[in-house]
C-alpha positions as CSV (number, residue, x, y, z in Angstrom):
1,X,-62.5,24.2,-15.0
2,X,-58.9,23.2,-14.2
3,X,-58.1,20.3,-12.1
4,X,-55.6,21.1,-9.3
5,X,-52.7,18.7,-9.0
6,X,-52.2,17.2,-5.6
7,X,-48.6,17.6,-4.3
8,X,-47.0,14.5,-3.2
9,X,-44.9,14.4,-0.3
10,X,-41.2,13.5,-1.2
11,X,-38.9,11.4,1.2
12,X,-35.9,13.2,2.1
13,X,-32.9,11.3,1.0
14,X,-30.6,12.4,3.8
15,X,-33.1,11.6,6.4
16,X,-33.5,8.1,5.0
17,X,-29.9,7.4,5.1
18,X,-29.5,8.5,8.7
19,X,-32.6,7.1,10.1
20,X,-33.5,3.4,10.6
21,X,-37.2,2.5,11.2
22,X,-37.2,-0.8,13.1
23,X,-40.0,-3.6,12.6
24,X,-41.6,-2.5,15.9
25,X,-42.1,1.1,14.4
26,X,-39.5,2.7,16.6
27,X,-36.9,4.9,14.8
28,X,-33.2,4.6,15.6
29,X,-30.6,7.2,14.6
30,X,-27.2,6.0,13.3
31,X,-23.9,6.6,15.3
32,X,-21.6,9.4,14.1
33,X,-18.9,8.5,11.7
34,X,-20.5,5.6,10.1
35,X,-21.4,7.3,6.7
36,X,-18.0,8.1,5.5
37,X,-15.9,5.1,6.1
38,X,-12.3,5.5,4.8
39,X,-11.1,2.1,5.0
40,X,-9.2,2.5,8.2
41,X,-6.7,-0.2,8.9
42,X,-7.1,-2.6,11.9
43,X,-4.1,-3.1,14.3
44,X,-3.5,-6.6,12.8
45,X,-3.1,-5.1,9.3
46,X,-0.9,-2.3,10.6
47,X,1.5,-5.1,12.2
48,X,1.5,-6.8,8.9
49,X,2.4,-3.5,7.1
50,X,5.1,-2.9,9.5
51,X,6.7,-6.3,9.1
52,X,6.4,-5.9,5.3
53,X,8.3,-2.4,5.5
54,X,11.1,-3.9,7.7
55,X,11.5,-6.8,5.2
56,X,11.8,-4.1,2.4
57,X,14.3,-2.1,4.5
58,X,16.5,-5.1,5.0
59,X,16.6,-5.8,1.4
60,X,17.3,-2.3,0.6
61,X,20.3,-2.5,3.1
62,X,21.5,-5.5,1.3
63,X,21.3,-3.9,-2.0
64,X,23.3,-0.9,-0.8
65,X,25.9,-3.1,0.4
66,X,26.2,-5.1,-2.8
67,X,26.1,-1.9,-5.0
68,X,29.3,-0.8,-2.7
69,X,31.0,-4.1,-3.3
70,X,30.4,-4.0,-7.1
71,X,31.8,-0.5,-7.1
72,X,34.9,-1.7,-5.3
73,X,35.3,-4.7,-7.5
74,X,34.9,-2.5,-10.6
75,X,37.7,-0.2,-9.4
76,X,39.9,-3.3,-8.7
77,X,39.4,-4.6,-12.3
78,X,40.0,-1.2,-13.7
79,X,43.4,-1.0,-11.8
80,X,44.5,-4.5,-13.0
81,X,43.4,-4.0,-16.5
82,X,41.7,-7.2,-17.4
83,X,41.9,-9.5,-14.3
84,X,39.3,-11.9,-15.4
85,X,38.6,-13.4,-12.0
86,X,37.5,-10.1,-10.5
87,X,35.5,-9.4,-13.5
88,X,33.6,-12.5,-12.9
89,X,33.0,-11.6,-9.3
90,X,31.5,-8.4,-10.4
91,X,29.0,-10.1,-12.8
92,X,28.1,-12.5,-10.1
93,X,27.4,-9.6,-7.7
94,X,25.3,-7.9,-10.5
95,X,23.3,-10.9,-11.1
96,X,22.6,-11.3,-7.3
97,X,21.5,-7.8,-7.1
98,X,19.1,-8.2,-10.0
99,X,17.7,-11.3,-8.3
100,X,17.0,-9.4,-5.1
101,X,15.4,-6.7,-7.0
102,X,13.1,-9.1,-8.8
103,X,11.9,-10.5,-5.5
């Protein structure tokens, strides 16, 4: 005679994740949209991000202005063929832009 194996009831993992059994024995169902959290930003985080973007935009405007100044100084030095004072200005502007990029 062969022994018949008794089937064991398995818990449903999806139901286990959704339902919450309290100490009193009552069952509560979780709210919608709580299982797939996508890391939404709070309003305070968004304000900080906007301030940071504004700071980066101002730095970009400064860099664009510096680039235009460097180009004009370079043209002046090419026209003057070796005016060392304006060449020093160009080098100073280049170092300033590199410093701004590193920040």
